Structure formats: C-alpha cells, structure tokens
C-alpha positions in Angstrom: -0.3 0.2 -0.1 1.2 3.8 -0.5 2.6 5.7 2.9 -0.3 8.3 2.2 -2.9 5.3 2.7 -1.3 4.3 5.5 -0.9 8.1 6.7 -4.1 8.5 6.1 -5.7 6.0 8.4 -2.6 6.8 11.3 -4.8 10.3 10.9 -8.1 9.0 11.1 -7.9 6.9 13.3 -5.6 9.0 15.7 -8.4 12.5 15.1 -11.6 10.1 15.1 -9.6 8.6 18.8 -9.4 11.6 20.5 -12.7 13.4 19.0 -14.1 10.0 20.4 -12.9 10.4 24.5 -13.3 13.8 24.6 -17.2 13.5 22.6 -17.3 10.7 25.9 -17.1 13.9 28.2 -20.5 14.7 27.0 -22.5 12.7 29.4 -21.4 14.7 33.0 -22.3 17.8 30.9 -25.9 16.3 29.9 -25.8 15.6 34.1 -25.6 19.1 34.9 -27.7 20.3 32.5 -30.5 17.0 33.7 -29.8 18.2 37.6 -29.9 21.9 36.9 -33.5 21.2 35.3 -34.1 18.9 37.9 -32.9 21.9 41.0 -34.7 24.4 38.9 -38.0 22.2 39.4 -38.1 21.4 43.0 -37.1 25.2 43.3 -40.2 25.7 41.4 -38.6 27.7 38.8 -37.9 25.7 35.5 -35.8 27.0 33.4 -37.2 26.5 30.0 -33.8 25.5 28.3 -32.4 22.3 29.5 -34.7 20.0 27.8 -33.4 21.6 24.6 -29.7 21.4 25.8 -29.8 17.8 27.0 -31.4 16.8 24.1 -28.2 19.3 21.7 -25.9 17.1 24.1 -26.9 13.6 23.3 -27.3 14.3 19.4 -23.4 15.2 20.2 -22.4 12.6 22.1 -24.1 10.6 20.3 -23.3 11.6 16.1 -19.0 12.0 17.9 -18.6 9.6 19.3 -20.1 7.1 16.1 -16.9 7.0 14.3 -15.2 6.1 17.7 -17.1 3.6 18.4 -16.5 2.5 14.6 -12.8 1.9 15.8 -13.4 0.0 18.9 -15.9 -2.4 17.4 -18.6 -1.6 19.6 -21.7 -1.3 16.4 -23.4 -4.2 16.4 -22.9 -6.9 14.2 -25.2 -10.0 12.4 -22.7 -12.7 13.9 -24.4 -15.8 12.6 -21.3 -16.2 10.1 -19.0 -13.5 10.5 -17.8 -14.9 14.0 -17.0 -18.6 11.9 -15.1 -16.4 9.3 -11.2 -16.2 8.8 -9.9 -12.5 8.8 -9.6 -13.0 5.6 -12.7 -14.0 4.5 -14.2 -10.7 7.0 -11.5 -8.3 5.3 -13.0 -9.3 1.1 -16.6 -8.9 2.8 -16.2 -6.2 4.6 -14.4 -4.4 2.0 -17.8 -5.1 -0.6 -20.5 -4.7 3.0 -18.9 -0.9 3.4 -19.7 0.5 0.1 -23.4 -0.3 1.9 -22.0 2.5 4.8 -20.0 4.9 3.2 -23.5 5.3 0.5 -26.3 5.4 3.0 -23.2 7.6 5.3 -22.5 9.7 1.9 -26.2 10.2 2.1 -27.2 11.3 5.7 -24.1 14.6 4.7 -25.8 15.7 1.8 -29.1 16.4 3.2 -27.4 17.6 6.6 -25.3 20.0 4.3 -28.3 21.3 2.7 -30.3 21.1 6.2 -27.7 23.6 8.0 -26.9 25.2 4.8 -30.7 26.4 4.6 -30.4 27.0 8.5 -27.9 29.6 8.3 -30.1 31.1 5.3 -33.1 31.8 7.3 -31.9 31.7 10.4 -33.9 29.2 11.6 -34.6 28.6 15.4 -36.3 26.3 17.8 -40.5 26.5 18.4 -40.0 26.6 21.6 -40.0 28.5 24.3 -36.0 29.1 24.3 -35.6 28.9 20.8 -32.0 28.3 20.2 -30.8 28.8 16.8 -30.5 25.0 14.9 -27.4 24.8 13.0 -24.8 24.8 15.0 -26.4 21.3 16.4 -26.4 20.6 12.1 -22.7 21.3 11.9 -21.5 18.9 14.8 -24.1 16.0 13.0 -22.4 16.6 9.9 -19.3 16.6 11.8 -20.1 13.5 13.1 -21.0 12.0 10.6 -18.2 13.4 8.0 -15.7 11.3 10.7 -17.6 8.5 10.2 -17.7 8.6 6.0 -13.4 8.5 6.9 -13.4 5.3 9.9 -15.3 3.4 6.8 -12.9 4.7 4.0 -9.9 4.2 6.6 -11.7 0.5 7.4 -11.5 -0.1 4.0 -8.5 0.8 3.1 -7.1 -1.0 6.2 -9.0 -4.4 5.0 -7.4 -4.1 1.4 -4.5 -4.3 3.0 -5.1 -6.9 4.7 -6.8 -9.5 1.7 -3.0 -8.0 -0.2 -0.8 -9.9 2.7 0.2 -6.0 4.0 -0.1 -5.0 7.5 -1.2 -1.4 8.8 
C-alpha cells in the first residue's frame, strides 16, 4: 500500500480516537444540564432551556462518538456467520459491504449539509419557548457523519491491505 494510505488511516484513527474520547465527557455535561433542570423544578422555577440543551448534548455525544465506536468495533453486527469466518474472508466481505455504509452516510451528510445551509440562510430557530438557533447542532451532526465516512474509508483501506497480505 502507498505511504499516503497508511498515513491517512493513522491520521483518521488518531483524530477519531481523540474526538471520541472528548465526546465521552459530554455525558457529564448532559448530567449537569439534567441536574440543573431537576433543581430548578424543585425550586419552582423550571428552566426553559434544559430539555433542548439535553437533546443537543445527547445528539452531539451520539454523533461525535460514532466514528470512535466504529473504530473500537462496538457497533452491532450480525454474527451468525461472520464470527466463524477467517480474518481474510471477513476483510473480503467487509471491503464490499463498506460501500453500503459509505453510501448511507454520504446521503445523510448531503441532507445534513443542505439542512445546515438552510438553517443559516433563514436563521432557523427551534419552535420552543427558548428558541435556540439550530445551525450549531446541525454542524455537529455533519461533522460527526463526515468523521464516520472517513473511518469507513480507513476500514476499506485496511481491509484491502489485509487482502494483499500487508498490515496497517
């Protein structure tokens, strides 16, 4: 495999690892938001922003952690046959099926970019009482999906290298 492919895989793995590790701490942010909501309700002054902020934080946690989850193999996989196959056969099947995942993620990214641009054009805001702008969370979604596409391409390169008898 060319050196640029090895470098690509290592850089993508490193970036997704770091972003995934940082995204894990969003659970603490989510907990703080929900705790603030509980305290506010107990004091008789429920904050208007906590429900949506909790939703935005959870979406960020989920989407930014997606590539990290893929990297660690924590994704769900049908293991009826896959677990019994040799690593070479797994790499062959994965190098074909990864295109379905890349296509799916590309469609999501395309729609996400269009939705984000629309949100910027009209200054889209939520319909709640708090009325936050929606563009920031849409940007986070697009970044997370893009990172998952990069991780999928890294998987493809790694599988092709394995089929060629090389190791990355």
